[in-house]
N, C-alpha and C positions, 0 to 999 in steps of 0.2 A: 504494499499499500504506500503510495507516494505521500509527500508532505501535503499536497493540495487536497488529495482525497481525505486525509485525516482532518484537515481544516474544515472541509465541507461537511464531513460527518459530524464534527463538533458543532457546526452551525445548525445542522438539522435537529440536533438534540435540544437546542435552545428554544424558549418560548418567543412568541411574536414581539413582546415588549423588549426582551433581551436582544433580539436581532435589531430592533430599531435603535436601541442604545449603541450597539456595536456599529451600526451604519453611521450614526452621528459622529462617533469617534473616528471612524475611518475617513469621513468627509473633512473633519478637522485636520487630520494628519495630511490629507491630500493638499488642503489649503496651505499648511505650513511648508510642505515640500515644494509647492509651486513658488511660494514666496522666497524660499531659500534658493531655488533655481534662478529666479529673476535677479537676485542680488549676488549671484555667483558664489554662494556658500554651500551648495549641494555637491557632495562628492559622488554619491551613487544615484545617478539619474534614472537608473532602471527601477528604482523603488517607486517612482511615480506610476509607472505602468503596472506594477504589482498591486499597488493600492487601488488603482482604477479597476483592475480586474476583480479584486476582492469586494469592492463596492458593488459591482455587477452580480457577483455571486450571492451576496447578501440580498440584494433586491430580488433576485430570481427565487431564492428560498422563501422570502416573505410572500411573494406572489403565489407560490405553490401552496404555502400554508393557508393563505386567504381563500384559495380556490379549492382546497381540500385534496390537492394532488399529492400522492405519495410516490416518491421517486424510488424505483427499484435499484437494488444493489447490483453491481456487475456480476454476472454468473447466476443470478437468481432467475427462476423460471415462473 
């Protein structure tokens, strides 16, 4: 299991309110990273992309929970 799969599984175990809290903190982190990038203080610019993808993952799981969609695990029938 990769790091991303573990992260997503951890997100699936959280409640909708916990996911929204996580989403807010990820958006704050993205804002800070963009600010650091604009002022040439950011060393790891790839982190911006990682945080953007995490925001998308969180939003996807929130939507799935709202619609009652259960995501199957790989290999499950």
